[in-house]
C-alpha positions in Angstrom: 18.9 -119.8 41.1 21.9 -122.0 41.8 21.8 -124.6 44.6 24.2 -123.9 47.5 26.4 -126.6 49.0 24.9 -126.3 52.6 21.2 -125.9 51.8 18.4 -125.5 49.2 18.2 -121.8 48.8 15.5 -122.1 46.1 13.3 -124.1 48.5 13.8 -121.5 51.2 12.8 -118.8 48.8 9.6 -120.6 47.7 8.5 -121.2 51.4 9.1 -117.5 52.3 7.1 -116.3 49.3 4.3 -118.7 50.3 4.1 -117.3 53.8 4.1 -113.8 52.5 1.3 -114.7 50.0 -0.9 -116.1 52.8 -0.5 -112.9 54.8 -1.3 -110.8 51.7 -4.5 -112.7 50.9 -5.9 -111.9 54.3 -8.3 -109.0 53.9 -7.3 -105.9 55.8 -10.3 -103.9 57.0 -10.8 -100.4 58.3 -9.6 -98.8 61.6 -10.8 -100.2 65.0 -14.0 -98.8 66.6 -13.7 -95.7 68.9 -12.5 -96.5 72.4 -10.4 -99.4 71.3 -6.7 -98.8 71.3 -5.2 -99.3 67.9 -2.7 -102.2 67.9 0.9 -101.4 67.2 1.3 -101.0 63.5 2.9 -104.1 62.1 4.8 -104.2 58.8 2.3 -104.9 56.0 2.5 -108.2 54.1 3.8 -106.4 51.1 6.6 -104.9 53.2 7.4 -108.3 54.6 7.4 -109.6 51.0 9.8 -106.8 50.0 12.1 -108.0 52.7 11.8 -111.6 51.6 14.6 -113.1 49.4 14.1 -111.8 45.9 11.4 -109.3 46.8 11.6 -105.6 45.6 9.7 -102.5 46.5 8.7 -102.0 42.9 6.7 -105.2 42.5 3.3 -103.5 42.9 2.2 -100.3 41.3 -1.4 -99.8 42.5 -3.0 -96.5 43.2 -4.1 -95.5 46.7 -7.7 -95.2 47.9 -10.2 -93.3 45.9 -10.7 -89.6 47.0 -14.5 -89.7 47.7 -16.1 -86.7 49.3 -19.2 -87.0 51.5 -21.1 -83.8 52.2 -24.3 -83.1 54.4 -25.2 -84.4 57.8 -26.9 -87.3 59.5 -29.3 -89.0 57.0 -29.1 -86.3 54.3 -25.6 -86.8 52.9 -24.2 -86.7 49.4 -21.5 -88.9 48.0 -19.3 -87.2 45.3 -17.4 -89.7 43.3 -14.5 -88.8 40.9 -15.2 -89.3 37.2 -12.5 -92.0 36.9 -13.9 -94.3 39.7 -16.5 -97.0 39.6 -19.2 -97.0 42.3 -22.0 -99.3 43.4 -24.8 -98.0 45.8 -27.0 -100.5 47.6 -29.9 -100.0 50.1 -31.3 -102.3 52.7 -34.3 -104.2 51.4 -33.4 -103.8 47.7 -32.1 -106.7 45.7 -30.5 -104.6 43.0 -28.2 -101.6 43.5 -29.7 -98.1 43.3 -26.7 -96.7 41.4 -23.9 -98.4 39.6 -21.4 -97.1 37.1 -18.4 -94.8 36.5 -18.3 -91.5 38.2 -21.9 -91.6 39.6 -22.6 -89.3 42.5 -25.7 -90.0 44.7 -27.6 -89.2 48.0 -26.6 -91.4 50.9 -28.4 -92.4 54.1 -25.9 -94.1 56.5 -28.6 -95.9 58.3 -29.8 -98.0 55.4 -27.3 -97.4 52.5 -23.9 -98.8 51.6 -21.6 -98.1 48.7 -18.3 -99.3 47.3 -15.9 -97.1 45.2 -13.2 -98.7 43.1 -10.5 -97.0 40.9 -11.3 -97.2 37.2 -7.7 -96.5 35.9 -5.6 -99.1 34.3 -3.8 -101.4 36.8 -0.2 -102.6 36.2 1.1 -105.8 37.8 4.9 -106.5 37.9 5.8 -110.1 37.7 8.9 -111.9 38.9 8.5 -115.6 38.2 11.2 -117.9 39.5 10.8 -120.9 37.1 12.4 -124.3 36.4 13.0 -125.0 32.7 13.1 -128.3 30.9 16.8 -128.8 31.8 15.9 -128.3 35.5 17.7 -125.0 35.7 16.4 -121.9 37.5 15.2 -119.0 35.3 13.9 -115.7 36.5 11.3 -114.3 34.1 10.3 -110.7 34.5 7.2 -109.1 32.9 4.1 -107.1 33.6 0.4 -107.3 33.0 -2.0 -104.3 32.5 -5.7 -104.8 33.1 -8.8 -102.7 33.5 -12.4 -103.1 34.8 -14.7 -103.8 31.8 -18.0 -104.8 33.5 -18.1 -103.4 37.1 -21.5 -105.0 37.6 -19.8 -108.4 37.4 -16.5 -107.5 39.0 -17.9 -106.1 42.3 -19.8 -109.4 42.9 -16.9 -111.7 42.1 -13.9 -109.8 43.4 -12.9 -108.5 46.8 -12.5 -104.7 46.7 -12.9 -104.3 50.5 -9.4 -103.2 51.4 -9.8 -99.6 52.6 -6.1 -98.7 51.9 -5.9 -100.3 48.5 -9.1 -101.8 47.0 -7.1 -103.3 44.1 -4.6 -105.1 46.3 -6.2 -108.5 46.5 -7.2 -108.5 42.9 -3.7 -107.7 41.8 -2.3 -110.4 44.1 -4.6 -113.0 42.6 -3.9 -112.0 39.0 -0.1 -112.0 39.7 -0.2 -115.4 41.2 -2.2 -116.7 38.3 0.3 -115.1 35.9 3.3 -116.5 37.7 1.7 -120.0 37.6 1.1 -119.7 33.9 4.6 -118.6 33.3 6.1 -121.4 35.3 3.9 -124.0 33.5 5.0 -122.7 30.1 8.7 -122.4 31.1 8.7 -125.9 32.4 8.1 -127.2 28.9 10.8 -125.0 27.3 14.6 -125.2 27.2 16.9 -122.5 28.4 17.8 -121.4 24.9 14.2 -121.2 23.9 13.3 -119.1 27.0 16.2 -116.7 26.4 15.8 -116.4 22.7 12.1 -116.4 22.0 9.6 -115.1 24.6 6.6 -115.0 22.3 5.3 -118.5 23.4 5.3 -117.4 27.0 3.4 -114.2 26.2 0.8 -116.0 24.1 0.3 -118.7 26.9 0.1 -116.0 29.6 -2.3 -113.8 27.6 -4.6 -116.8 26.8 -4.8 -117.9 30.5 -5.4 -114.5 32.0 -8.1 -113.6 29.4 -9.8 -116.9 30.1 -9.9 -116.1 33.8 -10.6 -112.3 33.6 -12.9 -112.1 30.5 -14.3 -115.6 30.3 -14.1 -118.2 27.5 -15.8 -117.1 24.3 -17.3 -114.0 25.9 -19.3 -116.0 28.4 -20.6 -114.8 31.8 -18.0 -116.9 33.6 -15.4 -114.1 33.6 -14.5 -111.6 36.4 -15.6 -108.5 34.5 -12.0 -107.5 33.8 -10.2 -107.0 30.5 -6.5 -107.7 29.9 -5.0 -104.7 28.1 -1.5 -106.0 27.5 1.0 -108.7 28.6 4.7 -108.3 28.1 7.8 -110.2 29.1 10.7 -107.8 29.7 13.6 -110.3 30.2 14.6 -113.8 31.3 17.7 -114.3 33.4 19.4 -117.6 34.3 19.6 -117.9 38.1 22.8 -119.8 38.1 25.8 -117.6 37.4 27.9 -120.6 36.5 25.2 -121.8 34.0 25.0 -118.3 32.6 28.7 -118.3 32.0 28.6 -121.7 30.5 25.8 -120.7 28.2 27.8 -117.7 27.1 31.0 -119.6 26.7 30.2 -121.1 23.2 29.2 -117.8 21.9 32.2 -116.1 23.5 34.5 -118.8 22.3 33.1 -118.4 18.7 33.4 -114.7 19.0 36.9 -115.0 20.5 37.8 -117.4 17.7 36.4 -115.0 15.2 38.2 -112.1 16.9 41.5 -114.1 17.0 41.1 -115.1 13.4 40.4 -111.5 12.5 43.5 -110.5 14.5 45.5 -113.2 12.7 44.2 -112.1 9.4 44.9 -108.5 10.3 48.4 -109.5 11.4 48.9 -111.5 8.2 47.6 -108.7 6.1 49.7 -106.2 8.0 52.8 -108.5 7.6 52.1 -108.9 3.9 51.5 -105.2 3.6 54.7 -104.5 5.5 56.7 -106.9 3.3 55.0 -105.5 0.2 55.9 -102.0 1.5 59.5 -103.1 2.2 59.7 -104.7 -1.2 58.2 -101.6 -2.8 60.6 -99.4 -0.8 63.6 -101.6 -1.9 62.4 -101.7 -5.4 61.9 -98.0 -5.4 65.3 -97.5 -3.9 67.0 -99.7 -6.5 64.9 -98.0 -9.2 65.9 -94.6 -7.8 69.6 -95.6 -7.8 69.3 -97.0 -11.3 67.6 -93.8 -12.5 70.1 -91.7 -10.7 73.0 -93.6 -12.4 71.3 -93.3 -15.7 70.7 -89.6 -15.0 74.4 -89.1 -14.1 75.5 -91.0 -17.3 73.1 -88.9 -19.3 74.3 -85.8 -17.6 78.0 -86.7 -18.2 77.2 -87.6 -21.9 75.2 -84.4 -22.2 78.0 -82.4 -20.7 80.6 -84.1 -23.1 78.3 -83.5 -26.0 77.8 -80.0 -24.9 81.5 -79.3 -24.6 82.2 -81.0 -28.0 79.3 -79.1 -29.6 80.6 -75.9 -28.0 84.1 -76.4 -29.4 82.6 -77.3 -32.8 80.4 -74.3 -32.6 83.3 -72.0 -31.7 85.4 -73.4 -34.6 82.4 -73.2 -36.9 81.7 -69.7 -35.5 85.3 -68.7 -36.2 85.1 -70.0 -39.8 81.7 -68.5 -40.1 83.0 -65.2 -38.7 86.0 -65.3 -41.2 83.7 -66.2 -44.0 81.2 -63.6 -42.9 83.9 -60.9 -42.8 85.0 -61.9 -46.3 81.4 -62.0 -47.5 80.7 -58.8 -45.7 83.7 -57.1 -47.4 82.6 -58.6 -50.7 79.1 -57.5 -50.1 80.4 -54.1 -49.0 82.4 -53.8 -52.2 79.5 -55.0 -54.3 77.2 -52.6 -52.5 79.7 -49.7 -53.1 79.9 -50.7 -56.8 76.1 -51.0 -57.0 75.8 -47.6 -55.3 78.3 -46.1 -57.7 76.5 -47.7 -60.6 73.2 -46.6 -59.2 74.6 -43.1 -58.7 75.9 -43.0 -62.3 72.7 -44.3 -63.5 70.8 -41.8 -61.4 73.1 -39.0 -62.7 72.6 -40.1 -66.2 68.9 -40.3 -65.6 69.0 -36.9 -63.9 70.9 -35.5 -66.9 68.6 -37.1 -69.3 65.6 -35.8 -67.4 67.2 -32.4 -67.2 67.9 -32.4 -71.0 64.4 -33.6 -71.6 63.1 -30.9 -69.3 65.3 -28.2 -70.9 64.2 -29.5 -74.3 60.6 -29.5 -73.1 61.1 -26.0 -71.7 62.7 -24.8 -75.0 60.0 -26.5 -76.9 57.4 -24.9 -74.6 59.3 -21.6 -74.9 59.5 -21.8 -78.7 55.9 -22.9 -78.7 55.1 -19.9 -76.5 57.1 -17.6 -78.6 55.6 -19.0 -81.7 52.2 -18.6 -80.2 53.1 -15.1 -79.0 54.5 -14.3 -82.4 51.4 -15.8 -84.0 49.3 -13.9 -81.6 51.3 -10.7 -82.2 51.2 -11.4 -85.9 47.5 -12.0 -85.7 47.1 -9.0 -83.5 49.3 -6.9 -85.9 47.3 -8.2 -88.8 44.1 -7.5 -87.1 45.5 -4.1 -86.0 46.7 -3.5 -89.6 43.3 -4.4 -90.8 41.8 -2.2 -88.2 44.2 0.6 -89.2 43.5 0.1 -92.8 39.8 0.1 -92.1 40.3 3.2 -89.9 42.4 4.8 -92.6 39.8 3.9 -95.2 37.1 5.3 -93.0 39.2 8.3 -92.3 39.9 8.6 -96.0 36.3 8.3 -96.7 35.6 10.8 -94.0 38.4 13.0 -95.3 37.1 12.7 -98.8 33.7 13.6 -97.6 35.1 16.7 -95.7 35.1 20.2 -97.2 38.3 22.1 -97.9 37.5 24.5 -95.2 37.1 21.8 -92.5 40.4 20.2 -93.6 42.2 23.5 -93.4 40.7 24.2 -89.9 41.8 20.7 -88.7 45.3 21.1 -90.1 45.6 24.5 -88.5 44.4 23.1 -85.2 47.0 20.2 -85.3 50.0 22.5 -86.1 50.8 23.3 -82.5 51.0 19.7 -81.6 53.0 18.9 -84.6 55.4 21.7 -83.8 55.7 20.5 -80.2 56.8 17.1 -81.3 59.3 18.2 -83.9 62.9 18.3 -82.7 64.7 21.5 -82.3 66.3 22.2 -85.7 70.0 22.6 -85.9 69.6 24.5 -89.0 66.9 26.5 -90.5 65.6 25.5 -93.8 63.0 27.1 -95.7 60.5 25.4 -97.8 58.4 27.3 -100.1 55.0 26.3 -101.0 53.7 27.3 -104.3 50.7 29.4 -103.9 49.3 28.3 -107.3 47.7 25.0 -105.9 46.5 26.3 -102.5 43.0 26.3 -103.6 42.8 22.5 -104.1 43.1 19.7 -101.5 45.5 17.8 -103.6 47.8 20.7 -103.9 47.7 21.3 -100.1 48.5 17.7 -99.4 51.4 17.7 -101.8 52.8 20.7 -100.0 52.3 19.0 -96.6 54.0 15.9 -97.9 57.0 17.9 -99.0 57.2 19.5 -95.6 57.0 16.2 -93.8 59.7 14.7 -96.1 62.0 17.6 -95.3 61.4 17.1 -91.6 62.1 13.4 -91.8 65.3 13.9 -93.6 66.4 16.4 -91.0 65.6 13.9 -88.3 67.5 11.2 -90.0 70.5 13.4 -90.3 70.4 14.2 -86.6 70.4 10.5 -85.8 73.3 9.7 -88.0 75.2 12.7 -86.6 74.6 12.9 -83.0 
């Protein structure tokens, strides 16, 4: 916290907090007895502390009174305790409690009994410690402590749980004051940078002191019957805004320097990149113009070469056409001559083949005729042989026939013979001697004479038609 020009604000804050603490440490008891007017409700010490400089409404997170139900009437009552609350039940004339523990319900006689109920849930204490560090600068350290009742038999004898509205209020105040004192003692030996950068030494110191008070050193019976669950430091804030700015200036300057250097490097890189890009663009433009000029020159050279080649091709084509026409005419003439020669050769070959075919046909015809003649001759020879054999057989048969049978046969053949004979132009008479009629030889001689006469007549008719 910074020191103002017209007063010590930090001193005023400490004095105000001290007054609030004195009011908070005064035990608040139950309501006034019947018949006594209740005084006007004054703001509670916690409310006054909330209105003190630096106080906030979220500094204490304690549960309300325990919901204990009492049933029955007069001396026969029952006390029903929730399962998450500690209770101690004492009776007049007894040195030790009748009932003690977590969630213990019991019978209650209002005339001779008394009991105390305390919440058994974990308690959380928020801490805002305004400290002076080694450099005599104000530092606000914020943290929280969580604790729970471990041994209620020890805790109810050593701690004050008599506040009817909040039984844990005084215990939380006492533990918070001890925690703030421990934090202030530890921060007083540390520098601002150490407090802001490493809070572990503060946590270790605060945990050790609170455990020594709440649990006792080396598990002895000097503790309060409590157990510290956890201790955490949320943050540490420098009270002076000017100091806070000054502390941030080196880092900000370094970061600004780094940022400026980065900007300069970026600008330099961008400038180099732009120059490289411009140089690349100019180089590409010059290269493009050079390539374009070379392309134009190549195009013109190609066009000139193309025109010259075209003229040469046309001249060559004209000579080639003339030579081709001459060669074509020569080839045509030679082809005609070759065709004529081939035609003559083909005609000669055809004539030769025709002559050979005719000769072959003649040969085949002669061969066929010879074969036919041979066949006819063979057939005639065989027929002659057959005729001779038939005539021989006939002659044998005729020789074996009797004259009477021969005569009958001849007589039977006469009509046929006469039918075949031509009509005679003249009548000739042949006389057959009757002296030889009795023999076959004589008869045959006469028949031969008759046949000879008939043949001569026929020949005469042929010669004189």
